[in-house]
N, C-alpha and C positions, 0 to 999 in steps of 0.2 A: 244615534249620534253621541259621541263621548262628551260629557259635560266638562267644561273648562273650570279648573279649580280657582276659586276666588282667593286672591292674595290679600291678606289683612294689611292695614296701614302699618307703617313702621312705628313701633312703640318707643323708639329712641330718637332724639333730635339729631340734626346734623352736627358735625363737629368740624370747625374750620371750613365750613362750606362743603363738607364731604358726607355723603349718606352712609348710614351704618350698613354693614354687610348682612345680607339676608341669605339664609340657607334653608332649603326644604329637605327634610330627611327622606331618603329613598323609600319606595314602597316595600322593597325587599332587602334583607340583609341580616347578618348574624350578630349584629352588635347588641350587647346587653344594655348599654346606657347611651344617652345622648353624647356624653363626654367621650366615650370610646369611639363613636363614629367621627366626631370632630377631630380627635387626635389623629385618626387615620386620614381623614379628608384633608387636613391642614398639615400634612407631613413635612412641608417645606418651612414651617414656622420654627422659631428657635426652640431648643429643647425645654420643655416645661412651660412654654408660653400658653398653650391651651388650658392646661391644668390651672395655671395662675389666673386666667380669665374666669374660670368657674369658681375658684376659691374667693375671688374678689366680687362675685355676683355680677359680672359684666356680660354674661350670656343670658339673654332674656327671651321669654316666650311672647306670644301675641298680646297677652294681657299686661305686658310690661314687667312682670315679676321675674326675678332671677331664677334660672334653671339650676336646680341642685346638682352638685357633682355626681350624685348617685341616681339622678332621675332616669327612670327606665326609658328605653328607646321606644318612640312612637312613630310608626310609618306615616309619612305625609306631614309631620309636624314642622312648623316654621319657627326658626330661632334667629335672633339678631345679635350682633355685637359690633363694636368698633375695632378695626384693625389698628395696630400700632403704626403711626405715621412714620415713613422713612425720613431720614435726614435729607433735606433738599436744599440746594443752593438757590436762593431767590433769583428769579430772572429779573434783572434790573431795568426793565422797560415797561412803560404803562400800556394798559389796554385802552384803546380809544373807542368810545361809544359813538358810532356813526348814526344810529337811529334807535329810538326807543318809543314804543307805544304799549297799549294794554295787551297786545298779543305777541309781539316779537321784540327782540333786542339784536341789533347787528353791530358787531365790533370789528375793529381793525387789529388783528392779533399780531404781536411782535414775533420775530424769529425766536426759537428755542423754547417757547411756551406751548406745552401740550394742550390740546383742546379739552379733553376729559381725563379724569383719573385713570391711570393704567400703569401697572408695573411700579417703577420707582418714582413716577411722577404722579402725585396725589393732590396735595394741598396747593402745590405750585402749578396749577393748571388754569386755563381760561375759565372753565365752568366754576371751579371752587372760588376763584378770585371774584368773579362777577356776583356770585351768590352773596359773598361777604360785602363787597363794595356797594352793590345796588340794593341789598336787603331783600332779595327775592329767593327764598329757599327752594321754591318749586321750579326754578329755572332749569331748562334742559336743552341739550344740543340737538339741533335738527340734522346736523351732519358733522363731519370732522375734517380738520385740516392737519396735515403732518406737522409734527412738533417743529421741524426745521424750516417749514414754509411760513412766511408771513402773509397777512392779508385778511380778507373778509370772511367772517363766520356768522352763521345765523343761529340764534337761540330762541327758544319759545318760552313764554311766560306761564301759560296755563297747561298743565299736564294733559288735560282732556283734548287739547288742540294739537299736541305734539305730533300725533300720527299723521295729521293732514299735511303738515309741513315736511315731515320725513318722506311722505309719499311723493312730494314734488321732486325730491332728489332721486328717489328710487326709480321714478318713471321718466327721469331726464327732462323734466319740464322747467329746469332752472338753467339759464344761460350763464356759463362761467367763463371768464376770460382771465388768463394769467399773463404775467410778464416775467421774462427770464433774461439774465445777462450771461452770455456764453461767448466762446471764441468766434471770430468772424472767419468764415470759410468762403473765399471768393468763388470756388467752383460749385458751391451748393445752390441748386436751383430752387428758389422759393418765390411765391408761396407754394405749398403743397399739402396734401392730406396724407398723413402717415397711418397705415392700417397694419396691424399685426396681432398675433396671439401672445398674450402675456400671462405667465403663471407665476405665482408666489407661493412657495412651499413653507409650511409651518416650521418655524425654527431656523429658517435660512434668512439672512439679512436682506439679500437682494432678490429682486424679481428678474425674470428672464424671458426673452422671446423664444417661442418654439413654433414648429410647423403646425399648421391647422387653420381652421376657420378663425378669422380675425375677431377678437373681442375687445380691442382697444383702438380707438380712432381719435386722431388729433390733427387739427389744422395748425400749421406752423407758418408764420409770416415774419420776414425780416422787417423791423421797424426802422432802424438806422444803425450805422456802424462808424467807428472811428479809425483813422489811419493808424496802423500798427497798434490797435487796441481792440477791446471787446466789441460785441454787438448786442443790441437790444432786440428781443424777439417777442412777438405776440403769439400766445398759445391758447387755442380754444379746444378743450376736450369735449368729445361727444359721448364718451363713456367714462367710467370711473374705476379703472383697475388700479391696484396698489402700485405706486411709483410710476404711473403711466407716463407722465410728462418727462420725468428724469430718464426713463428707459428710452423713450422715443428720441429725445435730444441726443443721448449717447449714441444711439443707432445711426443718427445722421452725421456723426462725427463732430458734434459741437456740444459736449457735455456741459451742463450748467455749472458755473463757477461756484466753488465752495462745497461741492457735493462730496461727502465722505464715503459714499458707496459706489458711485459710478464715475468713470468706467472701471475703477478698481477700489476695493475696500481698503481704506487707510486706517491708521491707528486711531482709536477713539479719542475724541476731543476731551481734554481734562475738564472735570466739573468746574464751572465758573469761568471758562474761557469762552467769551462771547464775541471775539474779535472778527471772525470771518464766517458769517452765516451763509447758508445756502442762498444763492441769488435767484430765488423764486418767490413770486408774489401773486397772491390771488387778488387781481386788480378789480374785477367787476363781478357783480351778482345782479341778475335781472330775472324777475318772476312775477306771476300774477298771484296775489295773496289768496290762498284757498279759503280763508275765513271772511275777509272783507271785500275781496274782489279788486282791491287796489293794485295798480301796476307799479311795482317797485323797481327802481334802478339805483344801485349803490356803487360807489367807486372809491377805492383806496387812494389816499393822497401821499402814500409813502413813496420814497425814492430809493431804489436799490443802490447801495453804496459803491458797489463795484462799477457802477455807471457814473455816479456823480463825482466820485473821487477814487478812481481805480488804483492810483499809485499808493494811496494810504491804505486802501482795503487790502491790496496785495502784500503790503508790508506788515499787515496784521496790527495796525495801529488804530 
């Protein structure tokens, strides 16, 4: 049996609630120095950025010492460094803590805030914010919610317990209920269970339905509707495909209001424009705690604005 490589603890502290980047050098390669490998590996960085990190002593080994610019390449070696944080427009909405104990933190995430650092969203994410605001550096996400979707997200306090909570989501042992505001279609027969096969290709913004064995299942129910106005829907996913709820609602002919991708991709929303968020909310989370055995049931108290004040929402005010 192949022995699993032990990963040393990070020798650098978090910065703004963001972990340092960890890189393990490949077992094989023709690089003469560590720097040469990182220059090639981080080819998307600004010209001279990697060299500047080495010159400033910001690339360190497991012992916390700076890696010299001419340090020879060592297969399997771990190095750490902090990436330059991108300029981010602060998301001007608070993270509401719904529940906190010694094992988990459940928050009600606002629209536009990414769950975890990714791409151009790093310090302005729910994870980084919570680490700073709650003073829990080891906090980790048990699952993720789309940046444009608001609602309940579960985080874990202890790294050694994170796998147990992540397994709940992997094995579909968490009941999740969403709420959406979308057009009302009098001819649409509801409730119903939508089953389809959804694929999401790397580098493509949207997911799509294709022929084949279903891998995405959603219960869709009409909650209420207004005369000459939108409707409120209850969505219960039984699977977790990318953009599943948005794809299924679009396929039913009632795309979720405020969606920049479905049914058609629209121009990107300018940074700092928070006026018309996607009207999708992760309303409920229910599960049996894998560590304590407690039955948890959490509910968001948010109200989707296209429902509470459709005219103002539609006007972008």
